[in-house]
Every structure is written in structure tokens, then in C-alpha cells.
C-alpha positions in Angstrom: 8.7 -10.0 -17.8 7.8 -13.0 -19.9 4.3 -14.1 -18.7 4.4 -17.7 -20.0 4.1 -20.6 -17.5 6.9 -23.0 -18.1 7.0 -26.7 -17.4 10.7 -27.4 -17.5 12.2 -29.8 -15.1 14.0 -28.5 -12.0 17.8 -28.1 -12.6 19.0 -28.5 -9.0 22.5 -27.3 -9.9 21.0 -24.0 -11.1 19.2 -23.2 -7.9 20.6 -21.9 -4.6 19.8 -24.0 -1.5 18.4 -21.9 1.3 19.4 -23.3 4.6 17.7 -21.6 7.5 20.6 -22.3 9.8 22.9 -20.3 7.6 24.1 -17.0 9.0 22.7 -13.8 7.4 19.3 -15.0 6.4 17.1 -12.1 5.3 13.4 -12.5 5.7 10.2 -10.5 5.2 6.5 -11.1 5.0 4.4 -9.9 2.1 1.2 -9.0 3.9 -0.7 -6.8 1.4 -1.2 -4.1 4.1 1.1 -1.4 2.7 1.0 -1.1 -1.1 3.6 1.3 -2.3 2.6 4.5 -4.1 2.2 3.9 -7.9 0.2 0.7 -7.6 -2.5 1.0 -10.3 -5.6 -0.1 -8.4 -9.1 0.7 -9.6 -11.4 1.5 -6.7 -14.5 -0.6 -6.1 -16.6 -0.6 -3.0 -14.7 -2.6 -0.3 -11.7 -3.6 -2.5 -8.9 -2.5 -4.9 -9.5 -4.2 -8.2 -6.7 -5.9 -10.2 -7.0 -6.1 -14.0 -4.9 -8.4 -16.2 -1.5 -6.8 -16.5 -1.7 -4.7 -13.4 1.4 -4.6 -11.3 1.6 -3.4 -7.7 4.4 -3.2 -5.1 5.1 -4.2 -1.6 8.0 -3.7 0.8 10.5 -6.5 0.2 13.6 -8.1 1.6 16.3 -5.9 3.1 14.6 -2.7 2.1 14.1 -3.8 -1.5 10.7 -3.6 -3.3 8.7 -6.6 -4.4 6.6 -6.4 -7.6 3.4 -8.3 -7.8 1.8 -8.9 -11.2 -1.7 -10.2 -11.7 -2.6 -11.5 -15.2 -4.8 -13.9 -17.1 -3.3 -16.9 -18.9 -6.2 -17.2 -21.3 -5.3 -16.7 -25.0 -8.4 -14.5 -25.3 -7.6 -12.3 -22.4 -7.5 -8.5 -22.8 -5.5 -6.1 -20.7 -7.6 -4.9 -17.8 -9.8 -8.0 -17.6 -10.8 -8.7 -14.0 -8.3 -11.1 -12.4 -8.2 -10.2 -8.7 -8.5 -7.7 -5.9 -6.7 -6.6 -2.7 -8.7 -5.7 0.4 -9.9 -7.1 3.7 -12.6 -9.5 2.7 -11.6 -9.0 -1.0 -14.7 -10.6 -2.5 -18.0 -9.4 -3.8 -20.7 -11.9 -4.9 -18.2 -14.7 -4.2 -17.6 -17.1 -1.3 -14.6 -15.7 0.6 -12.6 -16.9 3.6 -14.0 -15.6 6.8 -11.1 -15.9 9.3 -8.9 -13.0 8.1 -9.8 -9.4 8.9 -6.6 -8.0 7.3 -5.9 -7.2 3.7 -5.1 -10.0 1.4 -5.0 -10.7 -2.4 -7.7 -12.7 -4.1 -7.2 -14.1 -7.7 -10.3 -14.6 -9.8 -11.2 -16.2 -13.1 -8.3 -18.7 -13.4 -5.9 -15.8 -13.0 -2.2 -16.0 -12.1 -0.2 -14.0 -9.5 3.5 -13.5 -10.2 5.9 -11.9 -7.8 9.6 -11.1 -7.6 12.1 -8.5 -6.4 12.4 -5.2 -8.3 16.2 -5.3 -7.7 16.4 -8.9 -9.0 17.2 -10.4 -5.6 16.6 -14.2 -5.5 14.3 -15.5 -2.8 12.6 -18.6 -1.4 9.0 -18.9 -0.3 8.9 -20.5 3.2 5.2 -20.3 4.0 2.0 -18.5 3.2 -1.7 -18.4 4.1 -4.1 -19.6 1.4 -7.8 -20.3 0.8 -10.1 -21.3 -1.9 -12.5 -18.7 -3.2 -15.9 -20.0 -4.3 -18.0 -18.8 -7.2 -21.4 -20.1 -6.0 -21.0 -23.7 -7.2 -20.9 -26.6 -4.8 -17.6 -26.8 -2.9 -15.9 -30.2 -2.3 -13.6 -31.3 0.5 -10.6 -30.4 -1.7 -12.0 -27.7 -4.1 -8.6 -26.8 -5.6 -4.8 -27.2 -5.5 -2.6 -24.1 -5.2 0.4 -24.3 -7.5 3.6 -22.4 -6.8 6.0 -22.4 -9.8 9.4 -20.9 -9.1 11.7 -19.9 -12.0 15.5 -19.5 -11.8 17.7 -18.9 -14.8 14.9 -20.0 -17.1 14.4 -23.3 -15.3 11.4 -24.0 -13.1 9.9 -26.3 -10.6 6.3 -26.5 -9.3 4.8 -27.6 -6.0 1.1 -28.3 -5.3 -0.8 -27.7 -2.1 -4.4 -28.8 -1.3 -6.9 -26.1 -0.4 -9.6 -27.0 2.1 -13.3 -26.9 1.5 -16.1 -25.7 3.8 -15.8 -26.0 7.6 -18.6 -27.3 9.8 -20.4 -23.9 9.6 -20.3 -23.8 5.8 -17.4 -21.3 5.6 -14.1 -21.1 3.8 -11.0 -20.3 5.8 -7.4 -19.4 5.4 -4.9 -22.1 6.3 -1.2 -21.9 6.7 0.9 -23.7 4.2 4.5 -24.7 4.9 6.1 -25.0 1.4 8.4 -27.8 2.5 11.0 -28.8 -0.1 9.9 -26.0 -2.4 11.1 -23.5 0.3 14.6 -24.9 0.1 15.3 -23.2 -3.2 15.7 -19.5 -4.2 14.1 -18.2 -7.4 14.1 -15.2 -9.6 10.3 -15.0 -9.5 7.3 -17.2 -8.6 4.0 -17.8 -10.2 0.9 -18.7 -8.1 -2.2 -20.2 -9.7 -4.7 -22.9 -9.0 -6.2 -26.1 -10.3 -10.0 -26.3 -9.7 -11.2 -29.8 -8.8 -14.5 -31.5 -9.4 -15.6 -34.8 -7.8 -16.2 -37.2 -10.6 -17.4 -40.0 -8.2 -14.2 -41.9 -8.8 -11.8 -39.1 -7.7 -11.1 -35.5 -8.3 -10.6 -34.1 -11.8 -8.5 -30.9 -11.4 -7.7 -28.5 -14.2 -6.2 -25.0 -14.5 -7.0 -22.1 -16.9 -10.2 -23.8 -18.3 -13.1 -23.3 -15.8 -12.9 -19.7 -14.4 -13.3 -21.5 -11.0 -9.7 -21.9 -10.0 -9.9 -19.0 -7.6 -7.8 -18.5 -4.5 -6.7 -16.0 -1.9 -3.2 -15.4 -0.5 -1.8 -13.6 2.5 1.4 -13.4 4.7 3.8 -14.8 2.1 7.1 -15.3 4.0 10.1 -15.0 1.7 13.8 -15.4 2.5 17.1 -14.7 0.9 20.5 -16.2 1.9 23.3 -13.9 0.8 26.4 -15.3 -0.6 29.5 -14.9 1.7 30.8 -12.1 -0.5 27.4 -10.3 -0.3 27.4 -10.7 3.5 30.9 -9.1 3.5 29.6 -6.2 1.4 26.7 -5.7 3.7 29.1 -5.6 6.7 31.3 -3.0 4.9 28.2 -0.9 4.0 27.2 -1.1 7.7 30.6 0.1 8.8 30.6 2.9 6.3 27.2 4.0 7.5 28.3 4.1 11.1 31.4 6.1 10.1 29.2 8.6 8.2 27.0 9.0 11.3 30.0 9.6 13.5 31.4 12.2 11.1 28.1 14.0 11.1 28.0 13.9 14.9 31.3 15.6 15.2 
């Protein structure tokens, strides 16, 4: 997979509109609870560490597998550099969200998380849970923006979502993000990365890949695929064939 973040304008004609009301919508949630064997985690107390270039796998749509690839976008990055972790409370010496006791993925040091279907199935991102991850520096009301960049047939579009700062008790928390218009389109794969923001006194100055502070956590990524009518017919035929095979075995 080509790990270069693109900035091409969205070609609407090249993308498939996902309408929730359409029949045959396939949906799953990437929850980081059940990594598939073969995921190359390094064990560290309380977490599974991700190095730049590490790819791991989760159950996907309609029995397919999703690949999830963590990497650094720095020109000086080396394979294996720390870029993230997967675990419940997946932070050490960092400020982590406190309202999620399940496993989630955290992305450190201006890292990028890319994900797609092993079988090449296109998909849309409907919603997800996200939080800022602090590094010990002061945290503003909007410490970062999460960027989701979807790519389809070499064309891309990017949407931005504000991440919240500290609550009244001084804690970071996961919040649910509805992706809105971005969720109306299916992509070959999606990049997730962040812009860290500093209050300049006259507004926020937000940058990506330049501070090592654009850190974030993700969980419960809801993805959907709307099969073409021909694909739905094939699914129906496959289902009938399976029923027939079961009946023959039962005889």
C-alpha cells in the first residue's frame, strides 16, 4: 500500500454513495477487542505496542478481514519507531481518556492509522469514538482536530472533527463522532491522523506531522458497505447454494 497522504479534490463521480435506507447494507464495528492471529504486536506492560509499519487485523464486513496499518509520516522515520498501542487504557506516561475500559487504539508521535479491507471491499465510515491523548503539555479546549482522509480510485477527500479538551475534573474522555457527509461515501481505504492545536491568543494554530503532539485514540469505528444489485444477487445465490448443501448433507 502506498503510504503517502494525498490532497486531491474529491471526485464525486468516482465515489459510491452509501444510502442507509438501501437494502442489503452490510455493517460491522472495529472495536479492537479481537485482533486476528498474526498481528505483530510487541508486548509492553499494559499494552500491545505498534511500531511504524506494523499491520494488524480485525474482523471486518461480511466475514472479511480489515487490515489496520500504523506508520509515521516523518521523512526521518525508521521502521519500528513507536507510533501507537492497542490496549485498555493504552497509554503510559501520557494523558489518556478515562471513560473507556475496553481495548482501543492510541496513535502517538504524529502517527497515522490507515485501514481497509483485505479483500478490497469498499466501505464508508459512519461513526467512531475518539479522544485526544496528551503528552504532559497544557491542553486547550480544542487540543486537536481528527482528520479522516478517504481514498477511492486514487482520489481522496478529507473531513475534520474537533477533539475535546479536559472535563471539569481534569480528564480527557472519548466522545462519539458522527462523520456526517463523509459517511455518505465508500472508500478503498481511510487514513486517520490529527492536527495538534495551540492557542496563539488570537485563535488556534493547528498543524500535523510537525510537533509530535498530534496524538489521538480511536475505538468503535462503524463501517458499512452497500453492495451493488448484482452483488446482492450473488449473495442470494450463494445463500441458496449453502442451504442446498446443508440439505444434501442432512439426507
